[in-house]
N, C-alpha and C positions, 0 to 999 in steps of 0.2 A: 404674819398677820393672815387671819383666815377671812376669805371674801366670799360672800354668798353670791352665786351667779343665777342667771335666769335659768329655770329648770328646762332641760330638754325632755320632751315626752318620752316615757319608757319605750313607746312604740318605734320611735325614731333613734333610739340610742344605739350607736354602733358597737358598743361593748356588750349589749344584751345577749348576743348570740353565744358569748363565752361564759355567761353567767347562769345562776339558778333560775333566773326569770326567763330564760330562752323560750319555754314553751307555755308560759302563763297565758291564760285566756285574755282576749281583748278587754272585756269589762273590768277584769281584776287589774290589768295593766293600767287602765284609766284610774282606778282607785289609788294605785300606788303613785302615779304621776301627780295626782292632786295633793298627796300628803307628804311627799318627799321634799328634801332640800338639797340642792347642789351647791357644794362648797369647795373652793379652791384653797388648797393647803400648800405651803412652802416647804421646801426641804428642811428637816430638822424639827418641824413642829410635831407635838404629841397629838395623836389621835385619841387615845384613851390610856388610862392608867390601870395597872394591876390593882385589884382590890376595890375598884369602883363599880357601881351598879350600872348594867346596860339599860339605856332607855330606848333602844331600837337597834337596827343593824346598819352596817356600812356596805356599800357596793361601790367598788372602784371603777370609775369610768375611764380613767388613764392615770399613769404614774406608778410608783412603786412604794410599798409600805413594808417595814420590817416588823415582825411580831416576835417578841422576846420576853424572856424572864431575867430579872436582875438578881444575882446571887448576893449573899451577905457581904462579900468582899467588894461589891460594886460592879463585877464583871457581868457582861450580857451573854446570855445563851440564846441565840437566835433560833426561833422555832421554825419560821418560814418567811420567805419573801412573797408578799401578796402582790399581784399584778392586775392588769385590766380584766374585769369581769368577776374577780374574786369577791367573795363576801366575808365580812369580818364581824365577830361578836354574836353570831346566831347561836352558837353552842351555849354560851353563857345565858343568853336570853331565854332559850328554851328550858335550860336547867334551872332557871330562876336563881342563879348564883352570880356573884361578883366576878368580874374579869380575872381569870387565872394568869394573865400576862399583860404586857403593855404593847402599844403600837406607836411607831414613829415614821414620819414621812422620810423616804430615802431620796426620792425624786419627786419634783413638784407634781401634785396630784389633784384631779377633780374627783371628788367622792360624793356620792348620794348618801344621805341619811334618811332612813325609813323608819318612822316612829313605830314603837312596839305594837300598838293597837292595830295599826294598818297591816303590818307584817303577819301577825297572828291571825287576823281576820281572813287574809288571802290563804294562809297555810291551812286554815280549818275548812275553807270552801272549795279549794282547788285540789283535788286528789292527785293529779299529775305532779304539781308543784310540792305536795307533801312527800310524795315518793322520791323526788329529786333531792330534797333536803335530807330525808332519811338516809339515802344513799351517800350523800356528802358527808354526813356525820360518821357513817361506817368507814368511808374512805379515810377520814381524818384519823380515826382510831387506828386503822391499819398502818398509816404512815408513821404514827407515833410509835407503834410497836416496832416497825422496821428501824426507826432511828434508835430506839433503845438497844435493839440487837446489834446494830452497827457499832454503837458506842462501846459495847462490851467485847465484840469479836474482831472488829477491824482495827488495824493500826491507824495512827494519825495520818501517816502518808497515804494510805488507802482512802481514808475519809476525805482528805483534801482533793486527791485525784477525782473521786466521785463527785465532790462538791462542784469542781471545775466543769466536769462533764455536764451536770444538770444545769448549771448557769449557762453554758454554751447552748445547751438545748433550748432553754427558755429565752434567753436574751441575746443569742449569737447572731452576728451578721457576716454573711459570707464575704471573704476578701482574698486577695491574691496570696497572703501569707497564712491564712487560716481563718477560723471563726472568731471575730472580735466580740467579747462580752460587752454589750452596749449598755452597761450600767457601771457606775463608779461606787465601788465598796472600799472602804478603808481596810487596811491589814487587820485592824482590830475587829471590824465587822466579819471579815472572812474567818477569823479565829473564832468568833461567836457562833458561826454556823457549824464550823467543824468540831468545836468544843475542846479547844486547846489554847496555849499561850500565843500571843501576838508574835513573840520572838521566834517561836517555833514555825509559824506560818511564813515569816519573812525568810527564814533559812530554807525551808522546803521549796518555796517559790523560786528562790535563787538556783536551787538544785534542779528543779524542773526546767528552768530556762537553760542551764548549762547542758541538760540532756536533750535539749531542743523539743521538749514536749509543749512548751509555751513560750510567749514572747510578751513584750510590753509595748504599749502605744500610750505614752503618757501615764495616766493613772489606770488606764484600762488594760485588760489581760487579753492577749490573743492565743487561742488554743490552736497550736500548730499540728499536734498529733493525737487525734481522738482515739485511735486504736491503742497507742501506747499508754494513754491515760486509762483507758478501759482495762487493759492488761494490769496496770498497776493498781487500779481500784479493786480488782477481783470481781468486776462488774458481771462477767459472764460465769463466775464461780458458782 
């Protein structure tokens, strides 16, 4: 069930420093605050579907959202895991196209929805914001090109090692045994990120544990040997 919350003014939002709105001028922040809606989403809820038209953009205040495409066989290819401060849907909105992927809540999230008219108005009036959005679009394109290269040139083992490193970097919490990835992802979801079968991920994770690269704490993964994973992923290659 989605629950609309009382809006937090953008000026007071703790996640704004991580977002595209970080350097937006005070008057424009007021405009955005007046037009947005803050909604609480529970794990498993759909934020938007591939093929539908965007009516605005989403800014994640907290929580995690997976962005993915669904293949003809029903399997998910996860494009990214969006977190606090990330924007979703702006590329499709600016391109005046339907969403090219879907988004589902992975961890309970508070997400602000900014209507199309308000977003485009600030974009046209605030040059610094326009530059940040342009840079973000270019960065997204670079990330996609890198993913395509990895998919053709790296082995599944290398891609899984790299995925664990990136998850540790983004969601890791230091502990005595290593960095615990503080997000619960199913083996199927990890397979969706890596781009392989769930059975392959289960087998490789077991091998990584045997080689003392990782460990498990319930459903969460602990990265014990970052350097070992980096070597395995050809991260410095």
